[in-house]
C-alpha positions, 0 to 999 in steps of 0.5 A: 336264175333261181338256185334255191332247192324247191321244197317237196310238196309233201315234206314237213319240217319238224324238230325231233322232239316235235316229231316224237310228241306228234307220234305220242299224240297219235298213239294216245288217240288211236292205239289205246282204245282198250286202255281208255275203256278200262281206265274209264271203268276203273275210275267209274266215269266222271263223278263229283270230286274226280273231274280234275283227276280224270282230265289229268289222265290223258296228259299223264299218258301223253307225257309218259309216251313222249318220255318212252319214245324219247329214250327209244329214238335217237339220231338217224334212227329216229324216223325208222324207230318211230315208224316201227313203233307205229306198225307194232302199235297198230297190230297190238291195238287190233288184237287187244281190241278184237279179242280182249287180250293184254300184252305181257312177256308170256303173250309175246312168248306165245306169239314167238312160239306159234306155228305157221298155221296158227299164225295164219288163222289170225290174218284177215282183211280187217287186220290188213286195213287196220294196219294200213290206216293206223300203222302204214299211212302214219309211218309213210308220213313220218318218212316225209318229215325233214328233221331240223339238223343240229349238232350232236351236242345241241340235239342231245341238249334239246332232247335232255331238256324235253325229257326233263320238262316231261318228267317234271310235269309227270311228277307234278301230276302224280304229286297233285293226285297221288292218292287217285293214281295210287288207287287206280294202279293198285286196284287195276294192275292190268292197265300196265299191260294195256298201254301201247306201246309201253306194254310191248316194250316191257314184254320184249324186255321180259322175253329177251331177258329170259331168252338170253339168260345164261344157260345152266347145267341140266338139273337131274331129277329122280336120279334114284328112280327105279321100276318096282318089281313085277308082282307074281303072275304079272308078265305084261308090260304097262302101256299108258297113252297121255293125251295132251289136249289144246284149248279145251275148257271143262265147262263145255264137256258134257261129261261134266254137265254141259247141256250139249252132248260133246262127249258121246264117244267117251260116255260110251266107253266108260271113262272117269271125268274129273270136274275140278281141274285147273291149269298151270297157265293160260297158254301152251308155252307155260302150261305144257312144260309146267305139267311135265315138271315136278315143281308145280305151278308155284315153282315153275319159271319160264324156260325151266324145261330147258334146264331141268329134267321132267317126267319123260326124262325120269321114265326113259332113265329107268327103261320105259319106252317113251314116244312124243307125237306132236300135231301142235306147235312143238313140245316147248323143250319137254320132248327134246331128250326123248324120241319125238315125231312132228306130224302136223306136216304130213300129207295124209289124204283126208287127214291133212291139208296145207300145213296142218292135220286133223288130230287123227293123224296122231294115231296113224301108224301107232299100232306099228310102233306098239307092235315093236314094244316089249317093255313098259311104254308111254306115248304122249299125243300132243293134240291140235284140239280146239285152238282158235280163233278158227275153231271150224278148221279143227275138225272134219266137215262130218263133225259139224254137229252143232250150228250155226257155225262161225267160219270167220277168224274175226270172232267179234263179227260172229254171234256168240252162238255160232262161235260156241257151236264151232268150238263145241264141234271141235270138242266133239272131234276131240271126243272121237279121237279119244274114243279111237285111242281107247279102242286102240288100247283095248285091241292091245289088251292081250299084250299090255296093261293099258290106261289113257289119261287126257288133260288139256293145257288150258281153257278158252274164252268164247266172248264172256265179258268181251274176252276171246281166246286165252293167254291172259295173266293168270291172276286176271284170267277168268275160270274159262281159261283155267278150268280144264277137263281131265279124263281117265280110262283104265283097263281092268288089268291095269286096275288090278295091277295097281290095286285101285279101289274103283269106288274111291276113284269115283269119289275123287271125281270132284276133288280139286286137282291141277297140272301139279298132279300129273308128274306124280300120278304118271310115276305112280301109274307106271310103278316108278319109285323115286325120291322125286315122287310125292304120293300126296299129289298122285291122284291114284295113290289114295285109292290103292289098297292091297287088301281090297279085291278090285272091282270092275271099273267099267261098271262103275264108270258106266254109271258115271257117263250119265249127265250131271246137272249143272 
């Protein structure tokens, strides 16, 4: 009688080091195509004198991956950890390959803070098939591996020996080709953000470190703030609507010279469009809190809005009525201490479907709110704007003015023409919502001195140089992701109250501006005096003159609606 236990047909017996090496090889070959493309471009291909260096690169990466996985996977968790790594690597490689993105902590922050509708926009059958082929199937194979059982001391000795040999090999490779490796990494720092899964591990570490940072006491800003006294004859309160756009880039605004008429409504309403404005970041998670703080781009750090007061806190402290209305994925801490409304879960017929709404929902019942206000007020409307990749979902069918349109979230499968058309349609709808907002302010001119300022959080890549969407590290990001539109509409009464010289405002149109100007410009516009205010960053202060008789801004702005050639 045979008492031997039969070996299952699909079972493979390996040592833990062998399994880790096998997974490292898989990651090297199948999860890092964008990385190898970038490396090939960085080294300039095979040339005289670099052959050995180029041939050493796959070995260097393989050994590095082996060391990384050896540190991550221990004991009984070896197979589960490696299976998870394969799944994460598959998803990461798909998005990097499809959209030209890289992975760092800020990109991970975007992922963690996105809402369900935005996440759903990224799902498609190609992603599922990619995950199946490069993540699920190799992960299932791992489950069929029978690891050679060793005592913990022998297992530790084997692991340490494997890591020691690997590190020695790395040292030899680097020492032999130090100048070549140093030059490659110095001139192409983006490579560290492209190597899967070490980029994910680094991103998780950076994100976790920031999330687990010991909370500090909320820092008060503008404790000495006060509203300036109303001048004689001024009885109306101020009303400013701040429209925070999403993913709008300056290059596609017809007010700024774009050939397609994406801003017909704004052009008819006599607005001033600033043409040289840059964002604080390339993603909402950075730009949104940054633009509402007083520290500027250079001083901003992740999570600062949770421990430092911002613009809305200062305004509320001096008695300004503040309201934040959101049709996006939240305010990233900026509105936590002021009245706020989440509107993307409404069920308004014609404006909402499933779990998202068109931006017109931001104006719903806003008049009823204004009817109750008796003092200076600011309303922030956080738009869904042109958030991709499903640009065609951002506007009602009636606004499909340009075509053909890409209706696929797999942008690499669409022509660039169809991607741009869908994106331009979303901007045209934004233009309509802004026009409706201006009309609302005009209807309230008897009760308020009114103004509207629109500014986007960041731009967007639409296939230029193989890049899509946004979120690249700022130093790497193209201008399409950092150059943003900013549009001002201001009533004649507000102009007169602020003593603004319209010709001077016109001259600021092409001046270099950024999100750094927002905090101080709104304080100035709302008549707030505080030591936190910096007049040199207030885009209005340079144009204030008490000796100048105010002119009709509308007449000046109407002349600005003429398209400017590129």
